[in-house]
C-alpha positions as CSV (number, residue, x, y, z in Angstrom):
1,X,9.7,62.7,-30.6
2,X,11.7,63.6,-33.6
3,X,13.2,60.6,-36.5
4,X,17.1,60.9,-35.0
5,X,16.0,60.5,-31.4
6,X,13.5,57.3,-32.4
7,X,16.7,56.1,-33.8
8,X,18.7,56.3,-30.8
9,X,16.2,54.6,-28.8
10,X,16.0,51.7,-31.2
11,X,19.3,51.4,-31.2
12,X,19.7,51.8,-27.6
13,X,17.2,48.5,-27.1
14,X,18.9,46.3,-29.6
15,X,22.5,47.0,-27.7
16,X,20.9,46.3,-24.8
17,X,18.7,42.9,-26.2
18,X,22.0,41.7,-27.5
19,X,24.1,42.3,-24.5
20,X,21.2,40.5,-22.5
21,X,21.5,37.5,-25.0
22,X,25.7,37.3,-25.1
23,X,25.4,37.4,-20.9
24,X,23.0,34.7,-20.9
25,X,24.8,32.5,-23.8
26,X,28.0,33.4,-21.6
27,X,26.8,31.7,-18.3
28,X,28.9,28.8,-17.2
29,X,27.1,25.4,-17.5
30,X,26.5,24.2,-13.9
31,X,27.4,20.6,-13.5
32,X,24.6,20.2,-10.7
33,X,21.9,21.8,-12.1
34,X,22.6,21.3,-16.0
35,X,25.1,18.4,-16.9
36,X,23.0,16.2,-14.0
37,X,19.7,16.9,-15.5
38,X,20.7,15.7,-18.8
39,X,22.3,12.7,-17.3
40,X,18.5,12.1,-16.0
41,X,16.6,13.4,-18.7
42,X,18.6,10.8,-20.8
43,X,18.2,7.9,-18.5
44,X,21.5,7.2,-18.6
45,X,22.0,7.1,-14.7
46,X,18.6,4.8,-14.1
47,X,18.7,1.4,-12.5
48,X,18.6,-0.8,-16.0
49,X,21.5,1.2,-17.0
50,X,24.6,3.1,-16.1
51,X,23.3,4.0,-13.0
52,X,22.9,0.1,-12.4
53,X,25.2,-1.0,-8.9
54,X,27.8,-2.6,-11.1
55,X,27.1,0.1,-14.1
56,X,27.4,-0.7,-18.0
57,X,30.5,-1.9,-19.7
58,X,32.7,-0.1,-16.9
59,X,30.7,3.1,-16.6
60,X,28.7,3.4,-13.6
61,X,27.1,6.7,-12.5
62,X,25.1,7.4,-9.0
63,X,21.7,5.7,-9.4
64,X,19.2,8.8,-10.6
65,X,22.0,11.4,-10.0
66,X,22.0,10.8,-5.9
67,X,26.2,11.6,-5.8
68,X,26.7,14.6,-8.2
69,X,30.6,14.3,-7.0
70,X,31.1,10.7,-7.8
71,X,29.3,11.5,-11.0
72,X,31.8,14.5,-11.9
73,X,34.9,12.3,-11.2
74,X,33.7,9.3,-13.2
75,X,33.1,11.9,-16.2
76,X,36.4,13.6,-16.0
77,X,38.8,11.0,-14.2
78,X,38.1,7.5,-14.7
79,X,39.4,5.2,-17.0
80,X,41.9,8.6,-18.1
81,X,39.1,10.6,-18.7
82,X,38.4,9.0,-22.0
83,X,34.2,9.7,-22.4
84,X,34.8,13.4,-22.3
85,X,37.1,15.7,-24.7
86,X,37.4,19.4,-23.6
87,X,39.5,20.0,-26.8
88,X,36.8,18.5,-29.0
89,X,33.7,18.1,-27.4
90,X,32.2,16.8,-30.3
91,X,34.6,14.0,-30.9
92,X,33.8,13.1,-27.5
93,X,32.9,9.4,-26.2
94,X,30.0,10.5,-24.4
95,X,28.6,12.7,-27.2
96,X,29.2,9.8,-30.1
97,X,27.3,7.1,-28.3
98,X,24.4,9.2,-27.3
99,X,23.8,10.7,-30.2
100,X,24.5,6.9,-32.2
101,X,27.3,7.7,-34.2
102,X,29.4,4.8,-31.9
103,X,27.6,2.0,-31.4
104,X,25.5,2.2,-27.9
105,X,23.4,-0.5,-26.4
106,X,21.5,2.2,-24.6
107,X,20.6,3.5,-28.4
108,X,20.2,7.4,-29.3
109,X,19.2,9.6,-26.5
110,X,19.7,12.6,-28.1
111,X,20.8,14.2,-31.5
112,X,22.6,16.9,-32.3
113,X,20.3,19.9,-32.3
114,X,18.7,19.2,-29.2
115,X,19.5,21.0,-26.1
116,X,21.0,17.9,-24.3
117,X,23.6,18.0,-26.7
118,X,24.5,21.2,-26.8
119,X,24.6,21.4,-22.6
120,X,27.2,18.6,-22.7
121,X,28.8,20.1,-25.5
122,X,29.3,23.4,-23.8
123,X,29.9,22.1,-20.7
124,X,33.2,20.0,-22.3
125,X,34.2,23.2,-24.0
126,X,34.3,25.1,-20.9
127,X,37.0,23.3,-19.7
128,X,34.7,20.7,-17.4
129,X,34.4,22.7,-14.2
130,X,32.7,21.8,-11.1
131,X,30.5,24.3,-9.5
132,X,31.7,27.0,-7.7
133,X,30.9,27.0,-3.9
134,X,28.3,30.0,-4.4
135,X,26.4,28.0,-7.2
136,X,22.5,28.3,-6.3
137,X,21.2,24.8,-5.3
138,X,17.9,23.5,-6.2
139,X,15.0,24.2,-3.8
140,X,11.7,23.3,-5.5
141,X,9.8,22.7,-7.8
142,X,6.7,24.1,-9.3
143,X,4.8,22.0,-11.8
144,X,1.6,23.4,-13.4
145,X,-0.9,21.9,-14.0
146,X,-0.6,19.6,-10.4
147,X,-4.3,18.1,-11.3
148,X,-6.6,18.2,-14.5
149,X,-9.8,16.7,-15.7
150,X,-9.9,16.4,-19.7
151,X,-13.1,15.3,-21.2
152,X,-13.3,14.6,-24.7
153,X,-12.2,15.5,-27.3
154,X,-9.4,17.0,-25.1
155,X,-6.9,14.7,-24.7
156,X,-3.5,16.4,-23.9
157,X,-2.2,18.9,-21.5
158,X,0.8,21.0,-21.5
159,X,2.7,20.8,-18.5
160,X,5.5,23.1,-17.6
161,X,8.1,22.9,-14.9
162,X,9.8,26.0,-13.1
163,X,13.2,25.1,-10.6
164,X,13.2,27.4,-8.0
165,X,16.7,28.2,-7.1
166,X,18.7,29.3,-3.6
167,X,19.6,32.4,-4.7
168,X,15.9,33.3,-5.4
169,X,16.2,32.7,-9.1
170,X,13.8,30.4,-11.2
171,X,14.0,29.0,-14.7
172,X,11.8,27.1,-16.7
173,X,13.3,23.3,-17.0
174,X,10.3,21.8,-19.0
175,X,13.0,20.1,-21.5
176,X,15.1,18.6,-18.8
177,X,12.4,17.5,-16.6
178,X,11.9,13.5,-16.4
179,X,8.4,12.7,-16.9
180,X,6.9,9.2,-15.4
181,X,3.8,8.0,-16.2
182,X,2.3,5.6,-14.1
183,X,0.6,3.7,-16.4
184,X,0.1,3.4,-20.1
185,X,-3.0,5.6,-19.9
186,X,-1.1,8.5,-20.7
187,X,2.7,9.4,-22.8
188,X,4.7,12.5,-22.0
189,X,7.0,13.7,-24.9
190,X,10.0,15.6,-24.7
191,X,8.5,18.9,-24.7
192,X,5.5,17.9,-21.7
193,X,3.2,17.3,-23.6
194,X,1.0,14.9,-21.8
195,X,-1.3,12.9,-24.3
196,X,-4.1,10.6,-23.7
197,X,-3.3,7.0,-24.9
198,X,-6.5,5.5,-23.1
199,X,-9.3,6.8,-21.1
200,X,-9.2,6.7,-17.3
201,X,-7.0,8.1,-14.6
202,X,-3.4,8.5,-14.6
203,X,-0.2,10.3,-12.4
204,X,2.5,11.2,-14.0
205,X,5.9,11.6,-11.7
206,X,7.9,14.8,-12.9
207,X,11.8,15.0,-11.5
208,X,14.1,17.4,-11.9
209,X,17.3,16.7,-10.2
210,X,16.6,15.7,-6.6
211,X,13.2,17.3,-6.5
212,X,9.7,15.2,-7.6
213,X,6.4,16.7,-7.9
214,X,3.4,14.6,-8.6
215,X,0.4,15.7,-11.8
216,X,-2.8,14.1,-11.9
217,X,-4.7,13.7,-15.0
218,X,-8.1,12.2,-15.7
219,X,-9.0,11.6,-19.4
220,X,-12.9,11.3,-19.1
221,X,-15.5,10.1,-22.0
222,X,-17.7,13.0,-23.3
223,X,-20.9,11.1,-22.1
224,X,-23.1,13.5,-23.4
225,X,-26.3,12.1,-21.9
226,X,-25.0,11.9,-18.4
227,X,-27.2,13.3,-15.8
228,X,-25.7,13.1,-12.4
229,X,-28.4,11.0,-10.2
230,X,-27.7,13.0,-7.1
231,X,-27.9,10.2,-4.5
232,X,-28.2,11.1,-0.6
233,X,-25.5,11.6,1.3
234,X,-24.9,9.6,4.3
235,X,-21.9,11.8,5.9
236,X,-19.3,13.2,4.8
237,X,-17.5,10.4,3.3
238,X,-20.3,10.4,0.4
239,X,-19.7,14.1,0.2
240,X,-15.9,13.4,-1.0
241,X,-17.0,9.9,-2.9
242,X,-19.4,11.5,-4.6
243,X,-17.6,14.9,-5.8
244,X,-15.0,13.0,-7.4
245,X,-17.6,10.5,-9.2
246,X,-19.6,13.7,-10.3
247,X,-16.3,15.3,-12.2
248,X,-15.4,12.1,-13.8
249,X,-19.0,12.0,-14.9
250,X,-19.5,8.4,-13.3
251,X,-22.7,7.3,-11.7
252,X,-22.3,5.0,-8.4
253,X,-24.2,1.8,-8.2
254,X,-27.5,1.5,-5.9
255,X,-27.3,0.4,-2.6
256,X,-26.9,-3.3,-2.3
257,X,-30.1,-5.5,-1.4
258,X,-30.5,-6.1,2.6
259,X,-29.1,-9.8,2.4
260,X,-26.1,-8.6,0.5
261,X,-25.0,-5.9,3.0
262,X,-26.1,-8.5,5.7
263,X,-23.4,-11.0,4.6
264,X,-21.0,-8.0,3.6
265,X,-21.5,-6.4,7.2
266,X,-20.9,-9.6,8.7
267,X,-17.7,-10.9,7.0
268,X,-16.3,-7.1,7.3
269,X,-16.4,-6.9,10.9
270,X,-16.7,-10.0,12.4
271,X,-15.0,-12.2,9.7
272,X,-18.0,-14.7,10.0
273,X,-21.6,-15.4,8.3
274,X,-24.8,-14.4,10.7
275,X,-26.4,-17.4,11.4
276,X,-29.8,-18.5,9.9
277,X,-32.2,-16.8,12.5
278,X,-30.0,-13.8,12.4
279,X,-30.6,-13.3,8.9
280,X,-34.4,-14.0,9.3
281,X,-34.8,-11.0,12.0
282,X,-32.7,-8.8,10.1
283,X,-34.5,-9.5,6.4
284,X,-38.1,-9.3,8.4
285,X,-36.9,-5.9,10.1
286,X,-38.5,-3.0,8.4
287,X,-37.0,-0.1,10.5
288,X,-35.1,2.6,8.4
289,X,-32.0,2.8,10.8
290,X,-31.8,-1.3,10.4
291,X,-28.4,-0.7,8.9
292,X,-27.2,1.5,11.6
293,X,-28.5,-0.5,14.5
294,X,-26.8,-3.7,12.9
295,X,-23.2,-2.0,12.8
296,X,-23.4,-0.7,16.1
297,X,-24.3,-4.2,17.2
298,X,-21.5,-6.1,15.2
299,X,-19.1,-3.4,16.7
300,X,-19.8,-4.8,20.5
301,X,-19.5,-8.7,20.0
302,X,-16.5,-10.4,21.0
303,X,-15.6,-11.7,17.5
304,X,-14.9,-8.6,16.5
305,X,-11.8,-8.5,18.9
306,X,-11.1,-11.8,17.1
307,X,-10.9,-10.9,13.7
308,X,-9.2,-7.5,14.2
309,X,-6.9,-8.7,15.8
310,X,-6.3,-11.7,13.1
311,X,-5.4,-8.3,10.9
312,X,-3.0,-7.0,13.5
313,X,-0.9,-10.4,13.8
314,X,-0.6,-10.7,10.0
315,X,1.3,-7.0,10.6
316,X,3.5,-7.7,13.5
317,X,5.1,-11.0,12.6
318,X,2.9,-13.1,15.3
319,X,4.6,-16.2,13.9
320,X,6.1,-19.4,16.3
321,X,9.3,-19.7,14.5
322,X,10.8,-16.7,16.0
323,X,8.0,-15.5,18.8
324,X,7.5,-19.6,19.9
325,X,4.3,-20.9,20.8
326,X,3.9,-19.2,24.3
327,X,5.0,-16.0,23.1
328,X,2.2,-16.3,20.2
329,X,-0.2,-16.8,21.9
330,X,0.9,-13.7,25.0
331,X,1.1,-11.7,22.1
332,X,-1.8,-12.4,20.1
333,X,-4.1,-12.2,23.7
334,X,-2.2,-8.6,24.1
335,X,-3.7,-7.4,20.9
336,X,-7.2,-9.4,21.2
337,X,-7.4,-7.6,24.9
338,X,-6.3,-4.0,23.7
339,X,-9.1,-4.3,20.7
340,X,-11.8,-5.7,22.7
341,X,-11.1,-3.1,25.7
342,X,-11.0,-0.2,23.0
343,X,-7.6,1.1,23.5
344,X,-6.7,3.9,21.1
345,X,-4.9,2.5,18.0
346,X,-2.2,5.0,18.9
347,X,-1.6,4.0,22.2
348,X,-1.2,0.3,21.0
349,X,1.6,1.8,18.8
350,X,3.2,3.3,21.5
351,X,3.2,0.5,23.7
352,X,4.7,-1.8,20.5
353,X,7.5,0.7,19.7
354,X,8.5,1.4,23.6
355,X,8.3,-2.4,24.6
356,X,10.8,-3.6,26.2
357,X,11.5,-6.8,29.1
358,X,10.4,-10.4,29.3
359,X,8.8,-11.2,26.1
360,X,6.8,-13.4,28.4
361,X,5.7,-10.8,31.1
362,X,5.6,-8.1,28.4
363,X,3.7,-9.0,25.8
364,X,4.5,-5.8,23.5
365,X,8.3,-6.8,23.6
366,X,7.7,-9.6,21.3
367,X,7.7,-7.2,18.3
368,X,11.5,-6.6,18.6
369,X,12.2,-10.3,19.1
370,X,11.2,-11.0,15.0
371,X,13.2,-8.0,14.4
372,X,16.8,-8.8,15.3
373,X,18.6,-6.0,13.6
374,X,18.3,-1.6,13.7
375,X,17.3,-1.2,10.0
376,X,14.4,-4.5,9.9
377,X,13.0,-2.6,12.7
378,X,13.1,0.7,11.1
379,X,11.5,-0.5,8.2
380,X,8.7,-2.2,10.1
381,X,7.6,0.8,12.3
382,X,7.7,2.9,9.2
383,X,5.5,0.7,7.5
384,X,3.1,-0.3,9.7
385,X,2.7,3.1,11.7
386,X,3.6,5.6,9.0
387,X,2.0,4.0,5.7
388,X,5.9,4.7,4.3
389,X,8.0,2.0,2.8
390,X,11.4,3.1,3.4
391,X,13.4,0.1,1.7
392,X,14.3,1.1,-1.2
393,X,16.5,4.1,0.7
394,X,19.0,1.8,2.5
395,X,21.4,1.6,-0.2
396,X,20.6,4.6,-2.2
397,X,18.1,7.9,-1.6
398,X,14.2,6.4,-2.6
399,X,13.6,6.9,-6.6
400,X,10.5,7.2,-6.4
401,X,10.0,9.4,-3.0
402,X,11.6,12.1,-0.7
403,X,13.4,9.8,1.3
404,X,17.3,10.0,1.3
405,X,19.8,7.0,2.4
406,X,20.7,9.6,5.3
407,X,16.8,10.3,6.6
408,X,16.8,6.4,6.2
409,X,19.7,5.4,9.0
410,X,18.8,8.5,11.1
411,X,15.5,6.7,11.6
412,X,17.1,3.3,11.9
413,X,19.4,5.1,14.7
414,X,16.2,5.3,17.2
415,X,16.6,1.4,17.1
416,X,20.3,1.0,17.6
417,X,20.1,0.1,21.5
418,X,17.7,-2.3,21.1
419,X,19.8,-5.8,22.4
420,X,18.2,-9.4,23.5
421,X,19.2,-11.3,26.4
422,X,18.1,-14.9,25.8
423,X,17.3,-16.4,29.2
424,X,16.9,-20.1,27.1
425,X,16.8,-21.5,23.4
426,X,15.1,-25.1,23.4
427,X,14.9,-24.9,19.6
428,X,14.5,-28.6,17.9
429,X,18.0,-28.7,16.4
430,X,20.4,-26.2,15.4
431,X,19.7,-26.2,12.1
432,X,17.5,-23.0,12.0
433,X,19.7,-20.0,13.4
434,X,16.2,-17.8,13.1
435,X,14.1,-20.3,15.6
436,X,13.6,-19.6,19.4
437,X,12.1,-21.3,21.8
438,X,11.9,-20.0,25.3
439,X,12.1,-16.6,27.3
440,X,13.9,-13.7,26.0
441,X,14.3,-10.2,27.6
442,X,14.5,-7.1,25.3
443,X,16.2,-4.1,26.9
444,X,17.9,-0.6,25.7
445,X,21.8,-0.4,25.9
446,X,23.6,3.0,26.5
447,X,25.4,3.0,23.7
448,X,25.1,1.8,20.2
449,X,25.1,4.2,16.8
450,X,24.2,3.9,12.9
451,X,26.9,4.8,10.8
452,X,26.3,6.4,7.1
453,X,27.4,3.6,4.9
454,X,28.9,6.1,2.2
455,X,30.9,8.1,4.7
456,X,30.8,6.5,7.8
457,X,29.3,9.3,9.8
458,X,28.0,8.8,13.0
459,X,23.9,9.9,12.5
460,X,21.5,11.0,15.2
461,X,18.3,9.7,15.4
462,X,15.7,11.9,13.3
463,X,11.9,11.8,12.8
464,X,10.8,11.6,9.2
465,X,9.9,14.5,7.2
466,X,9.8,17.3,10.8
467,X,12.4,18.5,13.0
468,X,13.6,16.3,15.6
469,X,14.5,17.5,19.8
470,X,18.3,16.9,20.6
471,X,18.2,14.0,22.5
472,X,21.2,13.6,25.5
473,X,23.6,10.8,24.9
474,X,21.8,8.5,27.3
475,X,18.3,9.4,26.4
476,X,15.8,6.6,25.8
477,X,15.2,6.9,22.1
478,X,12.6,4.7,21.9
479,X,10.4,6.2,24.1
480,X,10.7,9.4,22.0
481,X,9.9,7.8,19.1
482,X,6.9,6.1,20.7
483,X,5.5,9.3,21.9
484,X,6.0,11.0,18.3
485,X,4.3,8.3,16.8
486,X,1.2,8.3,19.0
487,X,1.1,11.9,18.8
488,X,-2.0,13.5,17.1
489,X,-0.1,16.0,15.2
490,X,2.2,13.1,13.7
491,X,1.7,13.8,9.9
492,X,1.9,10.0,9.4
493,X,0.1,7.7,11.2
494,X,-3.9,9.0,11.1
495,X,-3.6,8.7,7.7
496,X,-2.0,5.4,7.5
497,X,-4.4,3.6,9.8
498,X,-7.6,5.4,8.6
499,X,-6.6,4.1,5.3
500,X,-5.7,0.8,6.1
501,X,-9.1,0.4,7.9
502,X,-11.0,1.9,4.5
503,X,-8.6,-0.7,2.7
504,X,-9.9,-3.8,4.7
505,X,-13.5,-2.7,4.2
506,X,-13.2,-1.6,0.2
507,X,-10.7,-4.1,-0.5
508,X,-8.4,-0.9,-1.8
509,X,-7.3,1.6,0.0
510,X,-7.5,5.3,-1.0
511,X,-3.5,5.0,-1.2
512,X,-3.0,1.5,-2.5
513,X,-1.0,-0.4,-1.5
514,X,-2.1,0.8,1.7
515,X,1.1,1.3,3.4
516,X,2.9,3.0,0.6
517,X,2.6,6.2,0.7
518,X,4.7,8.5,-1.4
519,X,5.1,11.2,-3.6
520,X,4.5,8.9,-6.9
521,X,1.2,7.3,-5.2
522,X,-0.9,9.9,-4.3
523,X,-4.5,9.4,-2.3
524,X,-7.0,8.6,-5.2
525,X,-8.9,11.0,-3.3
526,X,-7.2,13.3,-0.8
527,X,-9.7,15.4,0.5
528,X,-11.2,11.9,1.5
529,X,-8.1,10.8,3.2
530,X,-8.0,13.9,4.7
531,X,-11.3,14.0,6.3
532,X,-11.0,10.1,7.4
533,X,-7.4,10.9,9.7
534,X,-8.8,14.0,11.2
535,X,-12.2,12.3,12.1
536,X,-10.2,9.3,13.1
537,X,-7.7,11.7,15.4
538,X,-11.0,14.1,16.2
539,X,-12.0,10.6,18.2
540,X,-9.0,9.4,19.8
541,X,-7.9,7.4,17.5
542,X,-10.9,4.8,18.0
543,X,-11.0,1.8,15.8
544,X,-14.7,1.2,16.1
545,X,-15.7,4.8,15.6
546,X,-13.7,4.8,12.3
547,X,-15.2,1.4,11.1
548,X,-18.5,2.6,12.2
549,X,-18.5,6.0,10.4
550,X,-17.3,4.3,7.2
551,X,-20.0,1.6,7.3
552,X,-22.6,4.1,7.6
553,X,-22.0,5.6,4.6
554,X,-23.5,5.0,1.4
555,X,-20.5,4.7,-0.7
556,X,-19.8,1.7,1.8
557,X,-23.4,0.3,1.3
558,X,-23.4,0.4,-2.8
559,X,-23.9,-2.8,-4.8
560,X,-21.3,-4.6,-6.7
561,X,-23.3,-4.6,-9.5
562,X,-21.5,-2.0,-12.3
563,X,-23.6,0.8,-14.5
564,X,-23.2,1.8,-17.7
565,X,-20.5,4.7,-16.3
566,X,-18.7,2.8,-13.6
567,X,-18.1,-0.5,-15.2
568,X,-14.4,0.2,-15.4
569,X,-13.9,2.2,-12.4
570,X,-11.4,0.0,-9.5
571,X,-10.5,2.8,-7.7
572,X,-13.0,5.8,-7.1
573,X,-15.5,3.3,-5.0
574,X,-18.5,3.9,-7.5
575,X,-19.5,0.4,-6.6
576,X,-18.4,-2.5,-4.2
577,X,-15.5,-4.3,-4.8
578,X,-16.0,-8.5,-5.2
579,X,-13.2,-10.3,-3.8
580,X,-12.6,-13.7,-2.1
581,X,-13.2,-14.6,1.5
582,X,-10.0,-15.0,2.9
583,X,-8.8,-18.3,4.1
584,X,-9.9,-17.7,7.7
585,X,-13.3,-16.4,6.6
586,X,-13.9,-19.2,4.5
587,X,-13.1,-22.1,6.5
588,X,-14.9,-20.9,9.5
589,X,-18.2,-20.2,6.8
590,X,-17.9,-23.7,6.1
591,X,-18.0,-24.3,9.3
592,X,-20.7,-22.6,10.3
593,X,-22.9,-23.8,7.0
594,X,-22.3,-27.9,7.7
595,X,-21.9,-27.4,11.4
596,X,-18.9,-29.1,12.0
597,X,-16.0,-27.3,13.8
598,X,-12.4,-28.4,12.4
599,X,-10.0,-29.4,15.0
600,X,-6.4,-27.7,15.5
601,X,-4.0,-29.4,17.3
602,X,-2.9,-27.9,20.5
603,X,-6.1,-25.7,21.0
604,X,-9.4,-26.3,22.4
605,X,-12.2,-28.0,20.2
606,X,-14.3,-25.6,19.1
607,X,-11.7,-22.8,18.1
608,X,-12.6,-20.9,15.5
609,X,-9.8,-20.5,12.1
610,X,-10.0,-16.5,12.6
611,X,-9.4,-16.9,16.6
612,X,-5.9,-19.1,16.0
613,X,-2.8,-16.6,17.7
614,X,-0.2,-17.7,15.0
615,X,0.4,-19.3,11.8
616,X,1.3,-23.3,12.9
617,X,-0.7,-25.5,15.6
618,X,1.1,-26.7,18.5
619,X,2.2,-30.2,17.2
620,X,5.3,-32.1,17.6
621,X,7.7,-31.9,14.4
622,X,7.1,-35.3,13.2
623,X,2.8,-35.0,13.5
624,X,1.6,-34.2,10.2
625,X,-0.5,-30.7,9.7
626,X,-4.1,-31.0,10.0
627,X,-6.8,-31.2,7.1
628,X,-7.6,-27.6,8.7
629,X,-4.5,-26.3,8.7
630,X,-3.7,-27.4,5.2
631,X,-6.5,-25.7,3.9
632,X,-5.7,-22.3,5.5
633,X,-2.1,-22.6,3.7
634,X,-4.0,-23.4,0.2
635,X,-6.1,-20.4,0.9
636,X,-3.3,-17.9,1.1
637,X,-2.9,-17.7,4.9
638,X,0.4,-15.7,5.4
639,X,3.7,-17.1,6.9
640,X,3.9,-13.4,8.6
641,X,7.5,-12.5,7.9
642,X,6.7,-9.5,6.4
643,X,5.0,-6.4,7.9
644,X,2.8,-6.1,5.3
645,X,-0.8,-7.1,4.2
646,X,0.5,-8.1,1.0
647,X,1.7,-11.2,2.1
648,X,-1.6,-12.5,2.4
649,X,-2.7,-14.2,-0.7
650,X,-6.1,-14.4,-3.0
651,X,-5.1,-16.0,-5.9
652,X,-7.0,-18.6,-7.0
653,X,-5.0,-21.8,-7.2
654,X,-5.8,-25.8,-8.2
655,X,-5.1,-26.4,-4.8
656,X,-7.7,-25.2,-3.7
657,X,-10.2,-26.1,-6.5
658,X,-9.1,-29.3,-5.0
659,X,-9.9,-28.6,-1.4
660,X,-13.5,-27.4,-2.2
661,X,-14.7,-29.8,-4.6
662,X,-13.2,-33.1,-3.4
663,X,-10.7,-32.2,-0.6
664,X,-10.8,-34.7,2.7
665,X,-11.8,-31.8,4.9
666,X,-15.3,-31.3,2.9
667,X,-15.9,-34.9,2.4
668,X,-15.5,-35.0,6.4
669,X,-17.9,-32.3,6.9
670,X,-20.2,-33.2,4.7
671,X,-19.9,-36.7,5.7
672,X,-20.3,-36.1,9.4
673,X,-23.5,-37.8,10.9
674,X,-24.3,-34.9,13.4
675,X,-23.6,-32.0,11.4
676,X,-26.2,-29.8,10.2
677,X,-27.6,-31.9,7.6
678,X,-28.3,-34.9,10.1
679,X,-29.9,-32.3,13.0
680,X,-32.5,-30.9,10.3
681,X,-33.2,-34.9,9.5
682,X,-32.9,-35.6,13.0
683,X,-35.6,-32.5,14.1
684,X,-38.2,-33.9,11.2
685,X,-37.7,-30.7,9.0
686,X,-39.5,-30.4,5.7
687,X,-37.5,-30.4,2.6
688,X,-38.7,-26.9,2.2
689,X,-37.4,-25.7,5.2
690,X,-34.1,-27.4,5.1
691,X,-33.7,-25.7,1.9
692,X,-34.5,-22.2,3.1
693,X,-32.1,-23.4,6.1
694,X,-29.2,-23.8,3.9
695,X,-29.9,-21.0,1.8
696,X,-30.0,-18.6,4.8
697,X,-26.9,-20.2,6.2
698,X,-24.4,-19.8,3.1
699,X,-26.1,-16.8,1.1
700,X,-28.1,-15.3,3.8
701,X,-31.3,-15.2,1.9
702,X,-34.1,-17.2,1.0
703,X,-34.0,-19.3,-2.0
704,X,-35.9,-17.5,-5.3
705,X,-38.8,-19.5,-6.4
706,X,-36.9,-20.8,-9.5
707,X,-34.0,-22.3,-6.9
708,X,-36.6,-23.7,-4.2
709,X,-38.4,-25.5,-7.0
710,X,-35.1,-26.8,-8.7
711,X,-33.9,-28.0,-5.0
712,X,-37.0,-29.9,-3.7
713,X,-37.6,-31.7,-7.1
714,X,-33.8,-32.9,-7.2
715,X,-34.4,-34.3,-3.6
716,X,-37.6,-35.4,-4.3
717,X,-36.1,-37.6,-7.1
718,X,-33.1,-39.1,-5.2
719,X,-33.1,-42.3,-3.7
720,X,-31.3,-41.1,-0.9
721,X,-32.7,-37.9,0.7
722,X,-29.3,-37.1,2.8
723,X,-27.1,-37.7,0.0
724,X,-29.3,-35.1,-2.1
725,X,-29.0,-32.7,0.6
726,X,-24.9,-33.3,0.7
727,X,-24.9,-32.4,-2.7
728,X,-27.4,-29.5,-2.1
729,X,-24.9,-28.2,0.5
730,X,-22.0,-28.9,-1.8
731,X,-23.2,-26.9,-4.6
732,X,-23.8,-24.0,-2.7
733,X,-20.6,-23.6,-0.6
734,X,-18.8,-23.9,-4.4
735,X,-21.0,-21.2,-6.1
736,X,-19.6,-17.9,-6.5
737,X,-21.9,-16.5,-4.3
738,X,-20.6,-17.8,-1.4
739,X,-17.1,-18.2,-2.2
740,X,-17.2,-13.6,-3.0
741,X,-17.7,-11.1,-0.4
742,X,-19.7,-8.9,-2.8
């Protein structure tokens, strides 16, 4: 090729590049795809700023940009378009405040050389046009990396976000993306560089316009001397748990001792302690499979149904004000019977969602008795059965999940035809309109619709996140919803219930909070949750089968004592969690140790706290609460007004300390002449035998040599043998080892 030809080629190439650049620059700014992204990236439409329900200083934007049409009108027409200037864009109030030229309570959001500034300025200069109908719409985001483990000295990761549009085009939108870390472990700058602030794991919500994605980063210490201990794996649970721990250079703790495992298993499965004789037999058993044998035996005991129906009663609003005392007993008995008979959890859910008829003859109908409007029913069903908290989407698109306001009210449309016939209401007075005493009939009307709160459109019922078949106008919507929730192919149910059971056995869920599955709250171990859900569905949603699988894993049986690598771990199940006994467990444990059962008005003598159907005892309005009731209230028994385990409190309070140290219930239990102390003294037991009995009763282990020596010396010195034994028992039940599940 001669020099002249070379010159022509270079000139042609330069012409093509310049022509392309001019066309790119000449492309008009899209209000939906560019301007709205700038408003979000700069934080203008956040709830703390102009996205607030009332706006700020007269300037109101839709929350997180959910309504571009409204925002366009606000910017171009509201208050005579004083915030934007198409003729002198640089002098516009919008840019003056954002760049700090004019006073702005929100501070400087970007500078005059930024991409954000250029987009807003060019949009105004182009005439502040709204997008044409054929403007491509955002379809999805591609984020890289989605997951990364960064081992010291690595301390940053470059996140890249690409937007895919409806016309098949894509572009890098990293600079206009909102990055929201879930904790202070990382900080993301405007260019998408995530930098370590502290060691540990962090989740970063990535948001561009109305699409979201999640990035999970783990900043791991180098630990150059770390060697994976290669612990044995009992089942698939261990494979997934240990794989994650190995990636994080974190070793699991060793197995818990037999006495700790024994106490843990009884409390987790039955809600009670083993008897001294049961503890002796287990501790003396030399068989290698004794833990598996114990798990099998516990799952067949009647106390299993007592304890796990208590958990469901907390979720299903089983309380006396809305259901009345008779309704509570009937509803709780149905739950307990279903669990005792091994009814699959999806079938229990089906019966609850489709429930109707008399609340006295059809127990499942009581669930609707406390949920008096379609929105509350929808929120409760989504949270309990699907693990989805939809409350945020009632008034606006969910800020941290994919659910829109339309999704919310379309799901609520399933419940719009639930009606009540109050057969009688014998409430004690007319002051509390939410109290019902008497039979009610839950029935389905043939009409009744939900309208979209923003545009008044009638919404047809729609399942969450999947295609929904069309319903005839008179179709029974609740039966269709019940069948979908119970369907083994339902994308939510198995995961939500497996995670809930895991939460109860480990003290935290794989997703935590355990009923808050959302894009911005991913599982800490997704393969583990997938495996659990799959196994649960394959075993026909059998609660006992799921619990048996989890408890037989090595992960469940680990000690709570941390090692040098896992001391800071709170989410990856590298060691057992230490947590307080819940109210009913603690009161029943005290009753077992002392041999004195508290009385609950209206219930037979000997009723345990874990067997109580409702919240309040059956007593008159002027009758004071019993000591047992006050004890349960002090230790966090919920009043069951929420569809959530979060209502149950385990916070330590002064009231709890009073109850245990010098409360009337504790004094009565210790001072009862016929309690365990009195019976052991009457039987002629030696001091050594009595000390051993109480250690086994309270802590499920024999006393150490030093503990035995100290206790026997204290009793020998005492002038009053019984008083000394009361002091011993008081010390045991106030010890951390007794009060905590380890």
